[in-house]
C-alpha positions in Angstrom: 11.6 20.6 15.9 11.5 16.9 16.8 8.8 14.9 14.9 6.7 12.4 16.8 6.0 9.0 15.3 2.5 7.6 15.7 1.9 4.0 16.6 -1.9 3.7 16.2 -4.4 1.5 14.4 -4.6 0.8 10.7 -6.1 3.2 8.2 -9.5 2.3 6.9 -10.4 1.3 3.4 -7.3 1.2 1.2 -8.5 2.0 -2.3 -7.1 3.1 -5.6 -9.3 6.2 -5.3 -7.5 7.1 -2.0 -4.1 6.4 -3.5 -2.7 9.8 -4.4 -0.9 9.4 -7.7 1.0 12.7 -8.0 4.6 11.8 -9.0 3.5 8.1 -8.9 1.0 8.5 -11.7 2.8 6.0 -14.0 2.6 3.1 -11.5 -1.0 4.0 -10.6 -2.0 4.0 -14.3 -0.2 0.7 -14.8 -1.9 -1.0 -11.9 -5.3 0.3 -12.9 -4.9 -1.1 -16.4 -4.1 -4.6 -15.1 -6.9 -4.5 -12.5 -9.6 -3.4 -14.9 -8.3 -4.9 -18.2 -7.0 -8.2 -16.9 -9.2 -10.1 -19.3 -7.8 -8.2 -22.3 -5.8 -11.1 -23.7 -2.4 -9.7 -22.8 0.2 -12.1 -21.3 0.5 -10.9 -17.7 4.0 -9.5 -17.0 5.1 -9.3 -13.3 5.1 -5.9 -11.7 7.4 -4.9 -8.8 7.1 -1.6 -6.9 9.6 -0.3 -4.4 10.1 2.7 -2.2 10.8 3.9 1.3 8.4 3.5 4.2 5.4 5.7 3.7 5.4 5.7 -0.1 2.1 3.8 -0.2 3.3 0.3 -1.2 1.1 -1.6 1.2 -1.9 0.7 0.5 -1.6 0.0 -3.2 -1.4 -3.8 -2.8 -4.3 -3.9 -0.4 -6.4 -1.7 -2.7 -5.7 -4.1 -5.6 -6.5 -7.1 -3.4 -9.9 -5.5 -2.4 -10.8 -4.6 -6.0 -10.0 -8.0 -7.3 -12.0 -9.7 -4.6 -14.9 -7.5 -5.4 -14.6 -8.7 -9.0 -14.8 -12.3 -7.7 -11.1 -13.0 -8.5 -9.4 -15.6 -6.3 -5.8 -14.6 -5.4 -2.8 -15.5 -3.4 -1.6 -13.0 -0.8 1.6 -13.1 1.2 3.3 -10.6 3.6 5.6 -10.8 6.5 2.7 -11.9 8.8 1.9 -14.9 6.6 3.5 -17.7 8.7 2.7 -20.6 6.5 1.9 -19.5 2.9 -0.4 -22.0 1.1 0.6 -23.9 -2.0 -0.1 -22.2 -5.3 -3.7 -22.5 -6.4 -4.4 -22.8 -10.1 -7.7 -21.0 -9.5 -5.9 -17.8 -8.6 -6.2 -14.9 -11.0 -3.4 -12.9 -9.4 -0.6 -13.2 -6.8 0.2 -10.3 -4.5 3.3 -10.3 -2.3 4.1 -7.3 0.0 7.3 -6.5 1.9 9.3 -9.1 0.1 12.6 -7.7 1.5 11.6 -9.1 4.9 10.7 -12.6 3.8 12.1 -15.6 5.8 13.9 -18.4 3.8 10.7 -20.4 3.9 8.6 -17.5 2.6 11.2 -16.8 -0.2 11.0 -20.4 -1.3 7.2 -20.2 -1.5 7.3 -16.8 -3.2 9.6 -18.3 -5.9 7.2 -21.2 -6.3 4.3 -18.9 -6.7 6.2 -16.9 -9.4 7.0 -20.1 -11.4 3.4 -21.4 -11.2 1.9 -18.0 -12.0 3.9 -17.7 -15.1 3.6 -21.4 -16.2 0.7 -23.0 -14.4 0.2 -26.8 -14.8 -3.2 -25.9 -16.3 -5.2 -22.8 -16.9 -4.0 -19.3 -17.8 -1.0 -17.5 -16.4 -1.8 -14.9 -13.7 -0.5 -11.5 -12.8 2.1 -11.1 -10.1 2.3 -7.8 -8.2 5.0 -7.5 -5.5 6.5 -4.8 -3.4 9.7 -4.2 -1.4 11.8 -1.4 0.0 14.7 -1.4 -2.6 15.3 -2.2 -6.3 15.5 -5.9 -7.0 19.3 -5.9 -7.4 19.7 -4.5 -3.9 17.5 -7.0 -2.1 19.1 -9.6 0.1 17.1 -12.5 -1.1 17.9 -15.8 -2.8 19.2 -15.2 -6.3 16.3 -16.9 -8.2 13.7 -14.9 -6.4 15.6 -11.6 -6.8 15.9 -12.2 -10.6 12.2 -12.9 -10.9 11.3 -9.7 -9.1 13.4 -7.7 -11.6 12.2 -9.5 -14.7 9.1 -7.6 -15.4 7.9 -4.0 -14.9 9.7 -2.2 -12.0 8.5 1.1 -10.6 9.8 3.3 -7.8 7.2 4.9 -5.6 8.1 8.4 -4.3 7.3 9.3 -0.7 4.9 12.3 -0.8 6.6 15.6 0.0 5.0 18.2 2.4 2.9 19.9 -0.3 1.6 16.5 -1.5 0.8 15.4 2.1 -1.1 18.6 2.6 -3.1 18.0 -0.6 -3.8 14.4 0.3 -5.0 15.3 3.8 -7.2 18.1 2.4 -8.8 15.7 -0.1 -9.3 13.0 2.5 -10.9 15.4 4.9 -13.2 16.9 2.1 -14.3 13.3 1.1 -15.4 12.8 4.7 -17.1 16.1 5.1 -14.5 17.1 7.7 -13.5 20.8 8.1 -10.6 22.2 10.0 -8.5 25.4 9.9 -5.2 25.6 8.0 -3.4 25.9 11.3 -4.5 22.4 12.3 -2.9 21.0 9.2 0.2 23.0 9.7 0.5 21.7 13.3 0.1 18.1 12.1 2.7 18.4 9.4 5.2 20.1 11.7 4.7 18.1 14.9 4.2 14.6 13.6 6.0 12.1 11.4 5.2 12.9 7.7 4.7 9.2 7.0 1.5 9.4 5.1 0.1 6.3 6.7 0.5 7.8 10.2 -1.0 11.1 9.1 -4.0 9.3 7.7 -4.4 7.4 10.9 -4.2 10.6 12.9 -6.9 12.1 10.8 -9.1 9.0 11.4 -8.6 9.4 15.2 -9.1 13.1 15.2 -12.4 12.8 13.1 -13.8 10.2 15.5 -12.7 12.1 18.6 -14.3 15.3 17.3 -17.6 13.6 16.6 -17.6 11.8 19.9 -17.1 15.1 21.8 -19.2 17.2 19.4 -16.5 19.7 18.9 -14.9 21.4 15.9 -11.4 20.2 14.9 -8.9 22.6 16.4 -5.4 22.5 17.7 -6.6 22.4 21.3 -8.9 19.5 20.5 -5.9 17.7 18.9 -3.8 18.3 22.0 -6.6 17.1 24.2 -7.0 13.9 22.2 -3.3 13.2 22.4 -3.3 13.7 26.2 -6.0 11.0 26.5 -4.1 8.4 24.5 
């Protein structure tokens, strides 16, 4: 049966709590340690996470960004949409770079500059660097000096959730929202749509809102009705 890809809005509120660890428990534990113990006196070692689309890389980095900002930490952020990355700021407590595999030559140059200054700032303390891409460092088509930096520290592979994990994640997310639906709705979602977790979470967002707006229970007919109105 052909799966349908969803091209709808962004999921709400990336957080470490919403990041399902499962087989990715080692990287989740590692990231939590740095976020909550960053003042512990350890020399920050760069961390690179990689995995296929839907593994949760962007969710993880955005969750870290939000938590650090809540702690009052200034940080540098770069992704493929960052047209003109700023100069490194010595006030930053962390540097986060997403989708490094897609960086332009200019972004690669700035990413390398951020790496150098984060490790050896002109003044102040070194800061943590967290980066993400779609392949191991050695397989990235990037400038050599940046690729070697990405592979210098901790490297983790993020596993894409399998069907059972997707089911558990959706169940947990629905329970957290107080949303109830029958098992056949979940089966329908997993069989008919892309199992990319981000898309499934977005579908749950839309379905929850549509059900509330129409004051109806979440059922397969309601899901079909919502899709017909898109």
